[in-house]
VOMI-613261 format. One record per residue (C-alpha): x, y, z. Coordinates in steps of 0.05 Angstrom, whole numbers, padded with zeros to 5 digits, always signed. Each point is the difference from the previous one (the first is absolute). Layout:
<nodes>
XYZ...
</nodes>
This chain:
<nodes>
+01096+01732+02210-00066-00023-00034+00012-00045-00065-00006+00059-00045+00063+00036+00034+00043-00077+00000-00014+00000-00067+00013+00068-00024+00067-00006+00051+00023-00063-00045-00022+00011-00059+00065+00040-00022+00039-00054+00029-00033-00053-00035+00010+00031-00058+00075+00019+00008+00011-00072+00010-00045-00026-00066+00044+00048-00041+00066-00020+00032+00004-00066+00034+00064+00011+00027-00026+00059+00042-00042-00057+00039+00061-00038+00022+00024+00029+00075+00049-00034+00040-00011-00004+00070+00055-00004+00063+00007-00012+00064+00057+00010+00032+00035-00025+00075+00059+00008+00039+00030-00058+00054+00053+00045+00025-00043-00003+00066+00014-00044+00060-00044-00057+00012-00033-00045-00047-00041+00056-00039-00012+00044-00062-00011+00066-00011-00047+00016-00051-00015+00054-00042-00072+00009-00004+00000+00074-00038-00034+00021+00056+00036-00017+00053+00050-00054+00028-00027-00074+00019+00047-00052+00037-00023-00069-00021+00036-00052+00048-00015-00076+00011-00077-00022+00022-00002-00028+00072-00014-00069-00029+00069+00002-00020+00039+00035+00058-00014+00074-00009-00020+00052+00053-00065+00016-00036+00022+00074-00004+00018-00003-00062-00047-00003-00063-00007-00064-00021+00006-00008-00084-00046-00053-00010-00050+00048+00042+00019+00056-00061-00017-00040-00047-00073-00011+00029-00005+00071+00010+00027+00022-00070-00053-00048-00032-00058+00029+00049+00028+00068-00026+00002-00016-00067-00068-00037+00002-00027+00058+00042+00003+00056-00052-00003-00042-00061-00079-00020+00029-00004+00076+00022+00016+00020-00072-00038-00049-00037-00059+00009+00042+00006+00078-00023+00003-00018-00074-00053-00043-00004-00049+00044+00053-00006-00069+00055-00014+00047+00069+00039-00023+00056-00024+00027+00063+00056-00041+00028+00045-00065-00001+00061-00034+00016+00064-00029-00028+00033-00063+00034+00059-00044-00026+00020-00063+00039+00056-00047-00011+00018-00066+00025+00070-00012+00012+00040-00063+00036+00068+00031+00035+00025-00064-00012+00021+00007-00063+00030+00072+00004+00040-00026+00069+00026-00056-00049-00030-00054+00056-00026-00039-00051+00022+00003-00072-00062-00021-00031-00038+00049+00033-00016+00061-00041+00038+00071+00002-00061+00056-00005-00072+00000-00005-00036-00065-00011-00063+00039-00010-00031+00080+00004-00072+00011+00005-00026+00069-00019-00062+00013+00018-00047+00067-00005-00059+00018+00045-00048+00056-00033-00055+00044+00027-00042+00016-00067-00059+00008-00024+00022-00032-00070-00037-00062-00039+00051-00063+00010+00022+00001-00078+00027+00071+00016+00042-00032+00060+00020-00057-00046+00020+00045-00052+00036+00044+00057+00034-00059+00023+00023-00023-00065+00029+00063-00020+00028+00005+00067+00045-00063-00020+00018+00017-00058+00024+00071+00008+00040-00014+00071+00070+00007-00019+00024-00039+00062-00053-00057+00003+00018-00007-00076+00070-00007+00018-00004-00047+00059-00065-00049-00047+00051+00010-00062+00073-00006+00034+00038+00044-00055+00075-00024-00021+00042+00020+00062+00085+00002-00003+00039+00018+00059+00069+00020-00001+00061+00021+00049+00063+00043-00011+00058+00019+00037-00002+00075+00028
</nodes>
């Protein structure tokens, strides 16, 4: 897809959202089931069923997906798609590229070994390596806009309001 086709595809969508801001408010939902045996959760991905379980560092077998890995994978996927979209829009030719996300966890926190150890990622690093002939100022703009428009990156960075509830069924 080139920049003109991308703009043509997105123009009516953007216009609709400008004239009707409520139309842009979409709720995404993820669902999972904990009905199976073992310490695992079956997650409906929209394309397939993924089974998430404990990371081997917390006693898992390593056969199931780790939800921490899935978070980083979602970041890589979103950042990669956003990078390609922005590169197309601002006409930065990308011959090839790699996106890497890595995060640091202290499993003492999630296992309750040390009450002072944090639960969750202490730091996440997102890295892009691109092969391109574009000048540095265009790459700087590409990075800035990718950060600005990547949903998962902005969600992690800005920490949205989150609520939790439980009900008996």
